[in-house]
Wavefront OBJ file of the C-alpha trace (Angstrom):
o trace
v 0.025 -0.008 0.005
v 1.279 3.421 -0.880
v 2.086 5.629 2.119
v 0.439 8.596 0.414
v -2.924 6.843 0.555
v -2.864 7.042 4.392
v -2.697 10.894 4.628
v -5.559 12.206 6.878
v -6.820 8.693 7.606
v -8.833 7.907 10.646
v -7.787 4.880 12.660
v -8.882 3.394 15.957
v -6.276 4.636 18.453
v -6.694 3.751 22.148
v -5.051 5.686 24.999
v -2.923 2.635 25.656
v -1.570 2.912 22.072
v -0.404 6.451 22.588
v 1.296 5.631 25.869
v 3.306 2.757 24.302
v 4.597 4.514 21.227
v 8.460 4.666 20.879
v 10.044 6.846 18.214
v 12.089 5.317 15.342
v 15.781 5.855 16.400
v 16.956 7.712 13.297
v 13.656 9.688 12.792
v 12.437 11.247 16.090
v 9.117 12.418 14.553
v 8.035 9.044 13.246
v 6.383 6.418 15.380
v 5.646 2.806 14.227
v 2.055 1.665 14.883
v 0.790 -1.683 13.585
v 3.139 -1.604 10.595
v 2.561 2.027 9.584
v 4.400 5.238 10.421
v 2.503 7.662 12.571
v 3.521 11.276 12.231
v 0.611 13.227 13.791
v -2.453 12.394 15.774
v -5.465 14.236 16.991
v -7.623 13.135 19.908
v -10.895 14.126 21.365
v -11.960 13.760 24.915
v -12.613 15.442 28.212
v -9.900 17.324 30.184
v -9.987 15.672 33.599
v -7.044 17.518 35.277
v -4.769 20.419 34.608
v -1.662 22.015 36.103
v -0.770 25.486 34.951
v 2.758 26.900 35.293
v 2.720 30.567 34.207
v 5.092 31.360 31.374
v 6.159 27.673 31.097
v 3.523 25.120 30.318
v 0.062 23.717 30.877
v 0.032 20.041 31.836
v -3.354 18.286 31.473
v -4.861 14.779 31.112
v -7.389 13.958 28.429
v -9.867 11.081 28.840
v -10.959 9.807 25.480
v -13.116 6.980 26.870
v -10.398 4.357 26.635
v -8.104 5.890 29.212
v -6.266 9.089 30.199
v -3.509 10.558 28.078
v -1.071 13.024 29.703
v -0.355 16.119 27.525
v 1.823 19.188 27.768
v 1.233 22.504 25.971
v 4.359 24.684 26.139
v 3.612 28.434 26.522
v 7.053 29.923 26.154
l 1 2 3 4 5 6 7 8 9 10 11 12 13 14 15 16 17 18 19 20 21 22 23 24 25 26 27 28 29 30 31 32 33 34 35 36 37 38 39 40 41 42 43 44 45 46 47 48 49 50 51 52 53 54 55 56 57 58 59 60 61 62 63 64 65 66 67 68 69 70 71 72 73 74 75 76
């Protein structure tokens, strides 16, 4: 299958899947997932906790129904 066919493709992605991803050693922006390379992902869910550090970052957890995913938004 051609890699270009998978651009903007929706796949089932559990919170567990995002927590177990490991980057490819020579390409730090690519993550292997079920035989394909994942470059970017979007998730939807409910923010269940947050920690705001002014002028540094916002740390929050998103619950997408399959588990909680820790996230960081840098504000510098």
